[in-house]
C-alpha positions, 0 to 999 in steps of 0.5 A, spaced: 130 555 633 125 551 628 118 557 629 113 553 632 112 549 638 106 543 639 102 543 645 098 536 648 091 539 648 086 536 653 080 539 655 083 538 664 086 543 668 093 541 665 091 541 657 089 549 661 096 550 664 100 546 657 097 551 652 099 557 658 106 556 657 107 554 650 102 560 650 110 563 654 114 561 650 111 561 642 111 569 644 118 569 646 121 566 642 117 569 636 115 562 635 107 559 631 102 556 637 100 548 634 095 546 638 094 538 637 089 534 640 090 526 639 084 522 638 085 515 638 085 512 632 081 509 627 084 502 627 081 501 634 080 495 637 074 490 637 071 492 643 070 499 640 068 498 632 068 503 627 063 507 627 062 514 623 056 517 627 061 517 634 068 518 630 064 525 628 062 527 633 068 525 638 072 530 632 065 535 632 067 536 640 076 536 639 075 541 635 070 544 640 075 543 645 079 547 642 076 553 639 076 554 647 083 553 649 085 557 642 080 562 646 086 563 652 091 565 647 094 571 646 092 575 638 101 577 638 101 569 638 100 565 631 096 558 633 093 554 629 089 547 632 089 540 629 085 534 631 089 528 630 089 521 630 094 516 633 095 509 636 097 514 643 097 521 645 105 520 646 105 518 639 100 523 635 104 528 638 112 526 636 108 525 629 106 531 629 112 536 631 115 532 626 110 534 620 110 541 622 118 541 624 117 545 632 122 544 636 118 543 642 113 539 644 108 542 651 105 537 657 100 538 663 102 535 669 097 530 671 092 530 675 092 530 683 098 535 683 100 540 688 100 546 686 107 549 682 109 542 681 110 536 676 106 529 677 107 526 671 101 522 667 101 516 662 103 522 656 107 525 660 112 519 661 112 516 655 113 522 652 119 522 657 122 516 655 121 515 646 120 522 644 126 524 639 123 532 641 124 536 646 119 535 652 116 542 656 113 540 661 107 545 665 107 545 673 099 544 676 098 551 676 101 555 670 095 557 667 094 561 674 101 564 673 103 571 671 108 572 667 108 573 661 116 572 659 122 568 660 127 571 665 131 565 667 134 559 663 138 554 668 142 548 665 142 542 670 150 540 669 152 533 672 158 530 671 156 525 667 159 526 659 155 528 654 153 535 657 154 540 650 146 538 647 144 540 653 148 547 653 147 548 646 139 547 646 141 551 654 145 558 650 140 557 644 133 559 649 137 564 653 139 568 646 132 567 641 127 570 648 134 575 652 133 571 658 140 570 662 144 565 662 144 560 669 148 553 669 147 549 675 153 545 677 150 537 681 157 535 681 156 536 688 150 532 690 152 527 685 159 525 687 159 517 693 154 519 700 161 517 702 166 522 700 168 525 704 164 534 704 173 537 704 174 533 696 166 535 695 167 542 696 173 541 691 170 538 685 165 543 685 167 549 685 173 546 680 167 542 675 163 551 677 170 553 673 169 547 668 163 548 667 164 556 666 169 557 661 166 552 657 161 556 657 162 562 657 167 559 650 161 558 646 156 563 649 154 569 643 154 576 644 149 579 649 148 572 653 148 572 660 152 567 664 153 565 670 153 559 675 150 556 680 153 549 685 147 547 689 148 544 696 145 540 698 144 533 703 139 531 696 138 533 689 131 534 692 134 538 698 139 541 693 133 544 688 129 546 694 134 550 696 135 555 690 131 560 687 127 560 682 123 566 678 117 565 676 120 566 668 124 561 668 126 555 664 129 548 667 133 545 662 136 538 663 138 533 659 136 525 657 139 519 660 145 515 657 141 509 657 137 513 651 139 511 644 141 517 641 137 523 638 132 520 643 130 521 651 130 517 658 128 521 664 135 521 668 135 519 676 137 525 677 132 529 672 127 523 676 128 527 682 129 534 681 122 534 678 119 532 686 122 540 688 121 545 682 117 549 681 118 552 675 117 548 667 123 543 666 126 542 658 127 535 658 133 535 651 134 529 648 141 526 646 144 527 640 148 521 636 155 519 637 156 523 644 155 517 650 151 520 654 148 525 658 148 530 664 143 529 668 
């Protein structure tokens, strides 16, 4: 695990949610927190030509916002603030994560989302289709959450190949935070609707056993794991009927359509977001793998 986490900050409720979740994750991992506010690049279009005075004003305002955000971070969490320029907010966050060698990028939900739920904004959507660093999505209202620790990691394992990156990330998070590991088998809702329900039950049980067996072979000492088979008429239904803890993280893989070492949010993960009441960690594919589980 890297010792740094980048938080994409804006002076909004979503930005406060990202800082709160980033602080909790940094505390659990023993990592340093980097608050990054991205301003438009200096070579912006002729519609808004460069103006040195206006740029100074923007930087001063950004630094003020970052200072206000930093005041909410617990004293035990080491943190640094950064003002960056880039063509897009997402690009600036990815470049900052590379420079700082961060393990994760944390962003908040778009405005207007239901409390405790996810609603993808422009920045999150761009990150989820381009980042080569795991992205952590903070649900709306994370800033009000009283949970201060990471209590459980749930890895959503589907039927497609390429689950090792997802499993590795989940085990690493569980090991570093001391959290329980829950492996969620999605086979019962990944199969075609025409498949007989008896076949689904058998396939679900077999897949759960296979996942647990492989995971137990790679689990470090001290990491506990359980396997749960998702039940429901759809991904959304299955997620809605699962029990979720306030201090939980859900970990999903990038789509099989993603380029190596890049994110591309797959249909299963996108459907999970509609009902997921906890932060979601989206893990990029790694080179040499054929696909991903979600």
